Biopython code that builds the backbone (N, CA, C, O; Angstrom):
import numpy as np
from Bio.PDB.StructureBuilder import StructureBuilder

atoms = [
    (1, "UNK", "N", (29.434, 38.514, 44.073)),
    (1, "UNK", "CA", (30.474, 37.641, 43.577)),
    (1, "UNK", "C", (29.947, 36.216, 43.417)),
    (1, "UNK", "O", (30.713, 35.255, 43.481)),
    (2, "UNK", "N", (28.639, 36.086, 43.209)),
    (2, "UNK", "CA", (28.099, 34.757, 42.997)),
    (2, "UNK", "C", (28.117, 34.430, 41.515)),
    (2, "UNK", "O", (28.438, 35.275, 40.680)),
    (3, "UNK", "N", (27.772, 33.211, 41.210)),
    (3, "UNK", "CA", (27.731, 32.769, 39.826)),
    (3, "UNK", "C", (28.727, 31.661, 39.599)),
    (3, "UNK", "O", (29.239, 31.070, 40.550)),
    (4, "UNK", "N", (28.999, 31.383, 38.364)),
    (4, "UNK", "CA", (29.909, 30.314, 37.987)),
    (4, "UNK", "C", (31.276, 30.908, 37.678)),
    (4, "UNK", "O", (31.400, 31.836, 36.877)),
    (5, "UNK", "N", (32.283, 30.368, 38.315)),
    (5, "UNK", "CA", (33.658, 30.815, 38.109)),
    (5, "UNK", "C", (34.406, 29.745, 37.333)),
    (5, "UNK", "O", (34.317, 28.561, 37.659)),
    (6, "UNK", "N", (35.141, 30.154, 36.309)),
    (6, "UNK", "CA", (35.887, 29.234, 35.466)),
    (6, "UNK", "C", (37.370, 29.576, 35.558)),
    (6, "UNK", "O", (37.765, 30.735, 35.430)),
    (7, "UNK", "N", (38.187, 28.538, 35.783)),
    (7, "UNK", "CA", (39.632, 28.708, 35.826)),
    (7, "UNK", "C", (40.187, 28.151, 34.519)),
    (7, "UNK", "O", (40.054, 26.960, 34.239)),
    (8, "UNK", "N", (40.816, 29.028, 33.714)),
    (8, "UNK", "CA", (41.355, 28.595, 32.430)),
    (8, "UNK", "C", (42.620, 29.372, 32.140)),
    (8, "UNK", "O", (42.639, 30.599, 32.238)),
    (9, "UNK", "N", (43.669, 28.666, 31.787)),
    (9, "UNK", "CA", (44.950, 29.271, 31.427)),
    (9, "UNK", "C", (45.479, 30.202, 32.530)),
    (9, "UNK", "O", (46.023, 31.271, 32.251)),
    (10, "UNK", "N", (45.308, 29.772, 33.776)),
    (10, "UNK", "CA", (45.833, 30.541, 34.892)),
    (10, "UNK", "C", (45.021, 31.756, 35.277)),
    (10, "UNK", "O", (45.468, 32.555, 36.100)),
    (11, "UNK", "N", (43.825, 31.919, 34.698)),
    (11, "UNK", "CA", (42.987, 33.081, 34.976)),
    (11, "UNK", "C", (41.613, 32.606, 35.439)),
    (11, "UNK", "O", (41.047, 31.682, 34.854)),
    (12, "UNK", "N", (41.073, 33.234, 36.489)),
    (12, "UNK", "CA", (39.737, 32.920, 36.985)),
    (12, "UNK", "C", (38.770, 33.985, 36.479)),
    (12, "UNK", "O", (39.024, 35.183, 36.606)),
    (13, "UNK", "N", (37.649, 33.527, 35.900)),
    (13, "UNK", "CA", (36.653, 34.454, 35.369)),
    (13, "UNK", "C", (35.269, 34.071, 35.877)),
    (13, "UNK", "O", (34.951, 32.887, 35.996)),
    (14, "UNK", "N", (34.443, 35.080, 36.177)),
    (14, "UNK", "CA", (33.052, 34.847, 36.547)),
    (14, "UNK", "C", (32.233, 34.912, 35.271)),
    (14, "UNK", "O", (32.186, 35.947, 34.607)),
    (15, "UNK", "N", (31.583, 33.796, 34.927)),
    (15, "UNK", "CA", (30.783, 33.759, 33.702)),
    (15, "UNK", "C", (29.295, 33.791, 34.023)),
    (15, "UNK", "O", (28.474, 33.437, 33.176)),
    (16, "UNK", "N", (28.932, 34.212, 35.243)),
    (16, "UNK", "CA", (27.537, 34.297, 35.637)),
    (16, "UNK", "C", (26.971, 32.932, 35.935)),
    (16, "UNK", "O", (27.699, 32.035, 36.361)),
    (17, "UNK", "N", (25.674, 32.762, 35.715)),
    (17, "UNK", "CA", (25.011, 31.492, 36.003)),
    (17, "UNK", "C", (24.741, 30.680, 34.750)),
    (17, "UNK", "O", (23.946, 29.741, 34.790)),
    (18, "UNK", "N", (25.377, 31.015, 33.646)),
    (18, "UNK", "CA", (25.138, 30.247, 32.425)),
    (18, "UNK", "C", (25.603, 28.815, 32.623)),
    (18, "UNK", "O", (26.667, 28.564, 33.188)),
    (19, "UNK", "N", (24.793, 27.887, 32.151)),
    (19, "UNK", "CA", (25.143, 26.486, 32.271)),
    (19, "UNK", "C", (24.655, 25.832, 33.547)),
    (19, "UNK", "O", (24.803, 24.620, 33.706)),
    (20, "UNK", "N", (24.076, 26.600, 34.466)),
    (20, "UNK", "CA", (23.573, 26.030, 35.709)),
    (20, "UNK", "C", (22.099, 26.363, 35.823)),
    (20, "UNK", "O", (21.712, 27.526, 35.707)),
    (21, "UNK", "N", (21.264, 25.339, 36.052)),
    (21, "UNK", "CA", (19.842, 25.600, 36.188)),
    (21, "UNK", "C", (19.459, 25.686, 37.658)),
    (21, "UNK", "O", (20.303, 25.483, 38.531)),
    (22, "UNK", "N", (18.198, 25.984, 37.938)),
    (22, "UNK", "CA", (17.754, 26.195, 39.307)),
    (22, "UNK", "C", (17.760, 24.926, 40.135)),
    (22, "UNK", "O", (17.760, 25.011, 41.363)),
    (23, "UNK", "N", (17.767, 23.760, 39.524)),
    (23, "UNK", "CA", (17.775, 22.510, 40.285)),
    (23, "UNK", "C", (19.171, 22.125, 40.733)),
    (23, "UNK", "O", (19.346, 21.118, 41.420)),
    (24, "UNK", "N", (20.172, 22.920, 40.351)),
    (24, "UNK", "CA", (21.529, 22.615, 40.763)),
    (24, "UNK", "C", (22.279, 21.795, 39.744)),
    (24, "UNK", "O", (23.478, 21.560, 39.890)),
    (25, "UNK", "N", (21.585, 21.358, 38.711)),
    (25, "UNK", "CA", (22.241, 20.598, 37.661)),
    (25, "UNK", "C", (22.769, 21.528, 36.590)),
    (25, "UNK", "O", (22.698, 22.749, 36.723)),
    (26, "UNK", "N", (23.292, 20.955, 35.542)),
    (26, "UNK", "CA", (23.778, 21.770, 34.447)),
    (26, "UNK", "C", (22.670, 21.928, 33.423)),
    (26, "UNK", "O", (21.656, 21.233, 33.490)),
    (27, "UNK", "N", (22.855, 22.835, 32.480)),
    (27, "UNK", "CA", (21.826, 23.066, 31.477)),
    (27, "UNK", "C", (21.635, 21.849, 30.578)),
    (27, "UNK", "O", (20.646, 21.770, 29.850)),
    (28, "UNK", "N", (22.566, 20.905, 30.619)),
    (28, "UNK", "CA", (22.403, 19.681, 29.843)),
    (28, "UNK", "C", (21.432, 18.729, 30.526)),
    (28, "UNK", "O", (21.123, 17.666, 29.987)),
    (29, "UNK", "N", (20.938, 19.109, 31.732)),
    (29, "UNK", "CA", (19.911, 18.319, 32.390)),
    (29, "UNK", "C", (20.440, 17.284, 33.363)),
    (29, "UNK", "O", (19.641, 16.594, 33.997)),
    (30, "UNK", "N", (21.731, 17.145, 33.509)),
    (30, "UNK", "CA", (22.275, 16.147, 34.420)),
    (30, "UNK", "C", (22.282, 16.676, 35.851)),
    (30, "UNK", "O", (22.845, 17.737, 36.122)),
    (31, "UNK", "N", (21.663, 15.942, 36.757)),
    (31, "UNK", "CA", (21.695, 16.291, 38.179)),
    (31, "UNK", "C", (23.030, 15.834, 38.749)),
    (31, "UNK", "O", (23.662, 14.908, 38.241)),
    (32, "UNK", "N", (23.432, 16.495, 39.800)),
    (32, "UNK", "CA", (24.666, 16.150, 40.493)),
    (32, "UNK", "C", (24.318, 15.493, 41.822)),
    (32, "UNK", "O", (23.280, 15.786, 42.415)),
    (33, "UNK", "N", (25.185, 14.611, 42.283)),
    (33, "UNK", "CA", (25.027, 13.982, 43.587)),
    (33, "UNK", "C", (26.334, 14.105, 44.348)),
    (33, "UNK", "O", (27.414, 14.154, 43.759)),
    (34, "UNK", "N", (26.218, 14.155, 45.677)),
    (34, "UNK", "CA", (27.381, 14.221, 46.550)),
    (34, "UNK", "C", (27.713, 12.810, 47.011)),
    (34, "UNK", "O", (26.857, 12.104, 47.544)),
    (35, "UNK", "N", (28.952, 12.408, 46.804)),
    (35, "UNK", "CA", (29.401, 11.057, 47.135)),
    (35, "UNK", "C", (30.412, 11.108, 48.268)),
    (35, "UNK", "O", (31.342, 11.915, 48.244)),
    (36, "UNK", "N", (30.227, 10.235, 49.273)),
    (36, "UNK", "CA", (31.223, 10.050, 50.327)),
    (36, "UNK", "C", (32.210, 9.023, 49.782)),
    (36, "UNK", "O", (31.884, 7.840, 49.677)),
    (37, "UNK", "N", (33.408, 9.468, 49.437)),
    (37, "UNK", "CA", (34.376, 8.640, 48.708)),
    (37, "UNK", "C", (34.806, 7.382, 49.468)),
    (37, "UNK", "O", (34.830, 6.310, 48.863)),
    (38, "UNK", "N", (35.150, 7.453, 50.775)),
    (38, "UNK", "CA", (35.619, 6.239, 51.452)),
    (38, "UNK", "C", (34.620, 5.081, 51.425)),
    (38, "UNK", "O", (35.028, 3.921, 51.400)),
    (39, "UNK", "N", (33.307, 5.381, 51.431)),
    (39, "UNK", "CA", (32.292, 4.327, 51.434)),
    (39, "UNK", "C", (31.548, 4.219, 50.107)),
    (39, "UNK", "O", (30.753, 3.300, 49.909)),
    (40, "UNK", "N", (31.809, 5.164, 49.195)),
    (40, "UNK", "CA", (31.131, 5.233, 47.897)),
    (40, "UNK", "C", (29.610, 5.368, 48.049)),
    (40, "UNK", "O", (28.856, 4.901, 47.196)),
    (41, "UNK", "N", (29.166, 6.006, 49.135)),
    (41, "UNK", "CA", (27.745, 6.213, 49.388)),
    (41, "UNK", "C", (27.298, 7.564, 48.833)),
    (41, "UNK", "O", (28.030, 8.552, 48.908)),
    (42, "UNK", "N", (26.099, 7.593, 48.281)),
    (42, "UNK", "CA", (25.483, 8.849, 47.867)),
    (42, "UNK", "C", (24.821, 9.473, 49.089)),
    (42, "UNK", "O", (24.055, 8.812, 49.790)),
    (43, "UNK", "N", (25.116, 10.746, 49.344)),
    (43, "UNK", "CA", (24.526, 11.454, 50.474)),
    (43, "UNK", "C", (23.099, 11.828, 50.090)),
    (43, "UNK", "O", (22.878, 12.555, 49.122)),
    (44, "UNK", "N", (22.131, 11.326, 50.856)),
    (44, "UNK", "CA", (20.720, 11.516, 50.515)),
    (44, "UNK", "C", (19.948, 12.342, 51.536)),
    (44, "UNK", "O", (18.763, 12.611, 51.339)),
    (45, "UNK", "N", (20.605, 12.752, 52.632)),
    (45, "UNK", "CA", (19.917, 13.551, 53.650)),
    (45, "UNK", "C", (20.943, 14.314, 54.476)),
    (45, "UNK", "O", (22.133, 14.001, 54.470)),
    (46, "UNK", "N", (20.450, 15.326, 55.187)),
    (46, "UNK", "CA", (21.339, 16.067, 56.078)),
    (46, "UNK", "C", (21.774, 15.206, 57.264)),
    (46, "UNK", "O", (22.877, 15.384, 57.781)),
    (47, "UNK", "N", (20.929, 14.286, 57.699)),
    (47, "UNK", "CA", (21.307, 13.393, 58.798)),
    (47, "UNK", "C", (22.517, 12.555, 58.399)),
    (47, "UNK", "O", (23.452, 12.383, 59.180)),
    (48, "UNK", "N", (22.486, 12.044, 57.190)),
    (48, "UNK", "CA", (23.607, 11.243, 56.682)),
    (48, "UNK", "C", (24.861, 12.112, 56.543)),
    (48, "UNK", "O", (25.951, 11.697, 56.935)),
    (49, "UNK", "N", (24.706, 13.304, 55.991)),
    (49, "UNK", "CA", (25.834, 14.219, 55.831)),
    (49, "UNK", "C", (26.409, 14.594, 57.188)),
    (49, "UNK", "O", (27.627, 14.631, 57.359)),
    (50, "UNK", "N", (25.540, 14.872, 58.151)),
    (50, "UNK", "CA", (26.015, 15.266, 59.486)),
    (50, "UNK", "C", (26.826, 14.148, 60.135)),
    (50, "UNK", "O", (27.835, 14.425, 60.784)),
    (51, "UNK", "N", (26.410, 12.899, 59.975)),
    (51, "UNK", "CA", (27.185, 11.768, 60.527)),
    (51, "UNK", "C", (28.573, 11.693, 59.904)),
    (51, "UNK", "O", (29.564, 11.481, 60.603)),
    (52, "UNK", "N", (28.642, 11.868, 58.587)),
    (52, "UNK", "CA", (29.945, 11.798, 57.897)),
    (52, "UNK", "C", (30.837, 12.959, 58.310)),
    (52, "UNK", "O", (32.029, 12.771, 58.552)),
    (53, "UNK", "N", (30.265, 14.164, 58.394)),
    (53, "UNK", "CA", (31.059, 15.337, 58.781)),
    (53, "UNK", "C", (31.492, 15.264, 60.247)),
    (53, "UNK", "O", (32.597, 15.690, 60.584)),
    (54, "UNK", "N", (30.635, 14.728, 61.123)),
    (54, "UNK", "CA", (30.988, 14.598, 62.545)),
    (54, "UNK", "C", (32.216, 13.715, 62.704)),
    (54, "UNK", "O", (33.056, 13.966, 63.568)),
    (55, "UNK", "N", (32.324, 12.691, 61.883)),
    (55, "UNK", "CA", (33.498, 11.815, 61.919)),
    (55, "UNK", "C", (34.783, 12.521, 61.510)),
    (55, "UNK", "O", (35.881, 12.029, 61.770)),
    (56, "UNK", "N", (34.640, 13.682, 60.865)),
    (56, "UNK", "CA", (35.794, 14.473, 60.432)),
    (56, "UNK", "C", (36.033, 15.677, 61.348)),
    (56, "UNK", "O", (36.897, 16.508, 61.067)),
    (57, "UNK", "N", (35.272, 15.771, 62.437)),
    (57, "UNK", "CA", (35.460, 16.868, 63.377)),
    (57, "UNK", "C", (34.581, 18.086, 63.128)),
    (57, "UNK", "O", (34.788, 19.126, 63.752)),
    (58, "UNK", "N", (33.614, 17.981, 62.240)),
    (58, "UNK", "CA", (32.698, 19.088, 61.978)),
    (58, "UNK", "C", (31.549, 19.016, 62.965)),
    (58, "UNK", "O", (31.124, 17.927, 63.351)),
    (59, "UNK", "N", (31.043, 20.174, 63.375)),
    (59, "UNK", "CA", (29.927, 20.258, 64.308)),
    (59, "UNK", "C", (28.816, 21.102, 63.701)),
    (59, "UNK", "O", (29.064, 21.998, 62.893)),
    (60, "UNK", "N", (27.588, 20.800, 64.106)),
    (60, "UNK", "CA", (26.441, 21.592, 63.655)),
    (60, "UNK", "C", (26.528, 22.966, 64.306)),
    (60, "UNK", "O", (26.797, 23.072, 65.503)),
    (61, "UNK", "N", (26.306, 23.999, 63.538)),
    (61, "UNK", "CA", (26.372, 25.383, 63.996)),
    (61, "UNK", "C", (24.959, 25.934, 63.937)),
    (61, "UNK", "O", (24.355, 25.962, 62.865)),
    (62, "UNK", "N", (24.422, 26.371, 65.063)),
    (62, "UNK", "CA", (22.996, 26.698, 65.156)),
    (62, "UNK", "C", (22.721, 28.194, 65.214)),
    (62, "UNK", "O", (21.859, 28.615, 65.985)),
    (63, "UNK", "N", (23.403, 28.996, 64.447)),
    (63, "UNK", "CA", (23.220, 30.447, 64.547)),
    (63, "UNK", "C", (22.133, 30.999, 63.626)),
    (63, "UNK", "O", (21.592, 32.069, 63.906)),
    (64, "UNK", "N", (21.802, 30.315, 62.554)),
    (64, "UNK", "CA", (20.842, 30.842, 61.589)),
    (64, "UNK", "C", (19.726, 29.820, 61.352)),
    (64, "UNK", "O", (19.999, 28.726, 60.859)),
    (65, "UNK", "N", (18.487, 30.150, 61.690)),
    (65, "UNK", "CA", (17.383, 29.185, 61.533)),
    (65, "UNK", "C", (17.040, 28.883, 60.072)),
    (65, "UNK", "O", (16.356, 27.897, 59.796)),
    (66, "UNK", "N", (17.499, 29.710, 59.137)),
    (66, "UNK", "CA", (17.183, 29.490, 57.723)),
    (66, "UNK", "C", (18.203, 28.606, 57.012)),
    (66, "UNK", "O", (18.004, 28.240, 55.853)),
    (67, "UNK", "N", (19.291, 28.260, 57.694)),
    (67, "UNK", "CA", (20.361, 27.478, 57.085)),
    (67, "UNK", "C", (20.736, 26.287, 57.951)),
    (67, "UNK", "O", (20.504, 26.280, 59.160)),
    (68, "UNK", "N", (21.313, 25.291, 57.320)),
    (68, "UNK", "CA", (21.981, 24.207, 58.029)),
    (68, "UNK", "C", (23.465, 24.517, 57.886)),
    (68, "UNK", "O", (23.981, 24.607, 56.772)),
    (69, "UNK", "N", (24.151, 24.680, 59.015)),
    (69, "UNK", "CA", (25.559, 25.071, 58.970)),
    (69, "UNK", "C", (26.414, 24.108, 59.787)),
    (69, "UNK", "O", (25.980, 23.564, 60.802)),
    (70, "UNK", "N", (27.645, 23.915, 59.309)),
    (70, "UNK", "CA", (28.625, 23.081, 60.000)),
    (70, "UNK", "C", (29.925, 23.864, 60.100)),
    (70, "UNK", "O", (30.262, 24.638, 59.203)),
    (71, "UNK", "N", (30.659, 23.661, 61.201)),
    (71, "UNK", "CA", (31.955, 24.317, 61.347)),
    (71, "UNK", "C", (32.915, 23.384, 62.067)),
    (71, "UNK", "O", (32.509, 22.435, 62.737)),
    (72, "UNK", "N", (34.192, 23.678, 61.911)),
    (72, "UNK", "CA", (35.249, 22.974, 62.624)),
    (72, "UNK", "C", (35.872, 23.959, 63.594)),
    (72, "UNK", "O", (36.206, 25.081, 63.215)),
    (73, "UNK", "N", (36.029, 23.547, 64.844)),
    (73, "UNK", "CA", (36.624, 24.445, 65.836)),
    (73, "UNK", "C", (38.060, 24.804, 65.493)),
    (73, "UNK", "O", (38.523, 25.893, 65.831)),
    (74, "UNK", "N", (38.766, 23.907, 64.830)),
    (74, "UNK", "CA", (40.189, 24.130, 64.547)),
    (74, "UNK", "C", (40.434, 25.014, 63.329)),
    (74, "UNK", "O", (41.581, 25.356, 63.041)),
    (75, "UNK", "N", (39.376, 25.392, 62.606)),
    (75, "UNK", "CA", (39.538, 26.211, 61.401)),
    (75, "UNK", "C", (38.489, 27.330, 61.380)),
    (75, "UNK", "O", (37.615, 27.398, 62.245)),
    (76, "UNK", "N", (38.595, 28.187, 60.394)),
    (76, "UNK", "CA", (37.590, 29.233, 60.196)),
    (76, "UNK", "C", (36.539, 28.798, 59.177)),
    (76, "UNK", "O", (35.656, 29.584, 58.831)),
    (77, "UNK", "N", (36.620, 27.563, 58.693)),
    (77, "UNK", "CA", (35.690, 27.085, 57.670)),
    (77, "UNK", "C", (34.270, 26.966, 58.209)),
    (77, "UNK", "O", (34.050, 26.527, 59.338)),
    (78, "UNK", "N", (33.317, 27.364, 57.383)),
    (78, "UNK", "CA", (31.902, 27.247, 57.683)),
    (78, "UNK", "C", (31.198, 26.767, 56.419)),
    (78, "UNK", "O", (31.349, 27.364, 55.353)),
    (79, "UNK", "N", (30.438, 25.700, 56.538)),
    (79, "UNK", "CA", (29.641, 25.190, 55.428)),
    (79, "UNK", "C", (28.200, 25.620, 55.680)),
    (79, "UNK", "O", (27.610, 25.236, 56.691)),
    (80, "UNK", "N", (27.632, 26.403, 54.786)),
    (80, "UNK", "CA", (26.249, 26.875, 54.903)),
    (80, "UNK", "C", (25.417, 26.277, 53.777)),
    (80, "UNK", "O", (25.760, 26.407, 52.602)),
    (81, "UNK", "N", (24.324, 25.623, 54.147)),
    (81, "UNK", "CA", (23.485, 24.916, 53.188)),
    (81, "UNK", "C", (22.029, 25.329, 53.374)),
    (81, "UNK", "O", (21.646, 25.751, 54.464)),
    (82, "UNK", "N", (21.210, 25.214, 52.325)),
    (82, "UNK", "CA", (19.788, 25.548, 52.470)),
    (82, "UNK", "C", (19.116, 24.598, 53.458)),
    (82, "UNK", "O", (19.501, 23.433, 53.553)),
    (83, "UNK", "N", (18.122, 25.079, 54.189)),
    (83, "UNK", "CA", (17.428, 24.277, 55.206)),
    (83, "UNK", "C", (16.835, 22.994, 54.610)),
    (83, "UNK", "O", (16.855, 21.945, 55.254)),
    (84, "UNK", "N", (16.312, 23.072, 53.394)),
    (84, "UNK", "CA", (15.658, 21.947, 52.722)),
    (84, "UNK", "C", (16.690, 21.198, 51.872)),
    (84, "UNK", "O", (17.272, 21.778, 50.955)),
    (85, "UNK", "N", (16.920, 19.915, 52.171)),
    (85, "UNK", "CA", (17.926, 19.124, 51.451)),
    (85, "UNK", "C", (17.626, 19.055, 49.955)),
    (85, "UNK", "O", (18.554, 18.968, 49.151)),
    (86, "UNK", "N", (16.364, 19.091, 49.570)),
    (86, "UNK", "CA", (16.012, 19.012, 48.147)),
    (86, "UNK", "C", (16.462, 20.253, 47.378)),
    (86, "UNK", "O", (16.485, 20.240, 46.147)),
    (87, "UNK", "N", (16.818, 21.321, 48.087)),
    (87, "UNK", "CA", (17.299, 22.552, 47.450)),
    (87, "UNK", "C", (18.826, 22.628, 47.423)),
    (87, "UNK", "O", (19.389, 23.671, 47.090)),
    (88, "UNK", "N", (19.498, 21.526, 47.774)),
    (88, "UNK", "CA", (20.955, 21.475, 47.744)),
    (88, "UNK", "C", (21.419, 21.489, 46.286)),
    (88, "UNK", "O", (21.051, 20.609, 45.508)),
    (89, "UNK", "N", (22.217, 22.476, 45.921)),
    (89, "UNK", "CA", (22.678, 22.646, 44.550)),
    (89, "UNK", "C", (24.130, 22.186, 44.421)),
    (89, "UNK", "O", (24.818, 21.972, 45.419)),
    (90, "UNK", "N", (24.572, 22.042, 43.199)),
    (90, "UNK", "CA", (25.957, 21.615, 42.969)),
    (90, "UNK", "C", (26.940, 22.607, 43.584)),
    (90, "UNK", "O", (28.004, 22.199, 44.050)),
    (91, "UNK", "N", (26.614, 23.891, 43.597)),
    (91, "UNK", "CA", (27.485, 24.899, 44.213)),
    (91, "UNK", "C", (27.704, 24.573, 45.695)),
    (91, "UNK", "O", (28.823, 24.686, 46.195)),
    (92, "UNK", "N", (26.634, 24.166, 46.400)),
    (92, "UNK", "CA", (26.756, 23.776, 47.799)),
    (92, "UNK", "C", (27.600, 22.518, 47.949)),
    (92, "UNK", "O", (28.410, 22.406, 48.869)),
    (93, "UNK", "N", (27.401, 21.574, 47.033)),
    (93, "UNK", "CA", (28.155, 20.324, 47.079)),
    (93, "UNK", "C", (29.647, 20.578, 46.891)),
    (93, "UNK", "O", (30.471, 19.991, 47.593)),
    (94, "UNK", "N", (29.995, 21.448, 45.948)),
    (94, "UNK", "CA", (31.411, 21.756, 45.726)),
    (94, "UNK", "C", (32.020, 22.481, 46.923)),
    (94, "UNK", "O", (33.215, 22.335, 47.182)),
    (95, "UNK", "N", (31.227, 23.257, 47.656)),
    (95, "UNK", "CA", (31.709, 23.898, 48.876)),
    (95, "UNK", "C", (32.118, 22.831, 49.892)),
    (95, "UNK", "O", (33.151, 22.962, 50.548)),
    (96, "UNK", "N", (31.310, 21.777, 50.023)),
    (96, "UNK", "CA", (31.635, 20.664, 50.927)),
    (96, "UNK", "C", (32.899, 19.964, 50.463)),
    (96, "UNK", "O", (33.767, 19.647, 51.276)),
    (97, "UNK", "N", (33.012, 19.721, 49.165)),
    (97, "UNK", "CA", (34.181, 19.037, 48.604)),
    (97, "UNK", "C", (35.464, 19.816, 48.892)),
    (97, "UNK", "O", (36.462, 19.229, 49.309)),
    (98, "UNK", "N", (35.445, 21.119, 48.674)),
    (98, "UNK", "CA", (36.637, 21.945, 48.868)),
    (98, "UNK", "C", (37.064, 21.961, 50.335)),
    (98, "UNK", "O", (38.257, 21.974, 50.636)),
    (99, "UNK", "N", (36.094, 21.960, 51.239)),
    (99, "UNK", "CA", (36.425, 22.070, 52.669)),
    (99, "UNK", "C", (36.693, 20.733, 53.341)),
    (99, "UNK", "O", (37.081, 20.700, 54.509)),
    (100, "UNK", "N", (36.496, 19.640, 52.635)),
    (100, "UNK", "CA", (36.780, 18.301, 53.171)),
    (100, "UNK", "C", (37.575, 17.510, 52.140)),
    (100, "UNK", "O", (37.111, 16.479, 51.654)),
    (101, "UNK", "N", (38.721, 17.968, 51.817)),
    (101, "UNK", "CA", (39.540, 17.396, 50.738)),
    (101, "UNK", "C", (39.599, 15.869, 50.778)),
    (101, "UNK", "O", (39.822, 15.266, 51.828)),
    (102, "UNK", "N", (39.396, 15.263, 49.611)),
    (102, "UNK", "CA", (39.520, 13.808, 49.399)),
    (102, "UNK", "C", (38.497, 12.961, 50.137)),
    (102, "UNK", "O", (38.649, 11.741, 50.201)),
    (103, "UNK", "N", (37.459, 13.574, 50.696)),
    (103, "UNK", "CA", (36.452, 12.803, 51.426)),
    (103, "UNK", "C", (35.138, 12.747, 50.658)),
    (103, "UNK", "O", (34.450, 11.726, 50.674)),
    (104, "UNK", "N", (34.789, 13.835, 49.990)),
    (104, "UNK", "CA", (33.565, 13.888, 49.192)),
    (104, "UNK", "C", (33.923, 14.276, 47.768)),
    (104, "UNK", "O", (34.957, 14.896, 47.516)),
    (105, "UNK", "N", (33.050, 13.901, 46.842)),
    (105, "UNK", "CA", (33.165, 14.378, 45.460)),
    (105, "UNK", "C", (31.779, 14.503, 44.868)),
    (105, "UNK", "O", (30.826, 13.878, 45.332)),
    (106, "UNK", "N", (31.685, 15.326, 43.831)),
    (106, "UNK", "CA", (30.429, 15.547, 43.130)),
    (106, "UNK", "C", (30.483, 14.773, 41.811)),
    (106, "UNK", "O", (31.449, 14.862, 41.054)),
    (107, "UNK", "N", (29.419, 14.016, 41.564)),
    (107, "UNK", "CA", (29.336, 13.229, 40.327)),
    (107, "UNK", "C", (27.997, 13.475, 39.658)),
    (107, "UNK", "O", (27.046, 13.937, 40.287)),
    (108, "UNK", "N", (27.938, 13.157, 38.366)),
    (108, "UNK", "CA", (26.660, 13.178, 37.663)),
    (108, "UNK", "C", (25.808, 12.038, 38.184)),
    (108, "UNK", "O", (26.302, 10.941, 38.442)),
    (109, "UNK", "N", (24.505, 12.317, 38.338)),
    (109, "UNK", "CA", (23.583, 11.284, 38.853)),
    (109, "UNK", "C", (23.357, 10.211, 37.806)),
    (109, "UNK", "O", (22.614, 9.260, 38.048)),
]
sb = StructureBuilder()
sb.init_structure("model")
sb.init_model(0)
sb.init_chain("A")
sb.init_seg("    ")
for serial, (resi, resn, name, xyz) in enumerate(atoms, 1):
    if name == "N":
        sb.init_residue(resn, " ", resi, " ")
    sb.init_atom(name, np.array(xyz, "f"), 0.0, 1.0, " ", f" {name:<3s}", serial, name[0])
structure = sb.get_structure()
């Protein structure tokens, strides 16, 4: 169930990976960046992301050595990210945005 999902006219469709390249950007070549909205800062490392998430009650979850994971004790939400920050894709960024409403957003670089 991976790939790109499009919501149009009340229907969700999986259109595969068309339009997304391996760097996490779109096929138009634009890279995406994760922005911490309250401070308007671009997240440039996992250390920076961890500080912002800790302020929201998220904790580092150490169950998988191949991933960087965060969870909230009060919810079932789990954010799983690649170990290497340079491999963070827009799909991962949108996962953070959805699970931390109004705190982060994804923008074109």
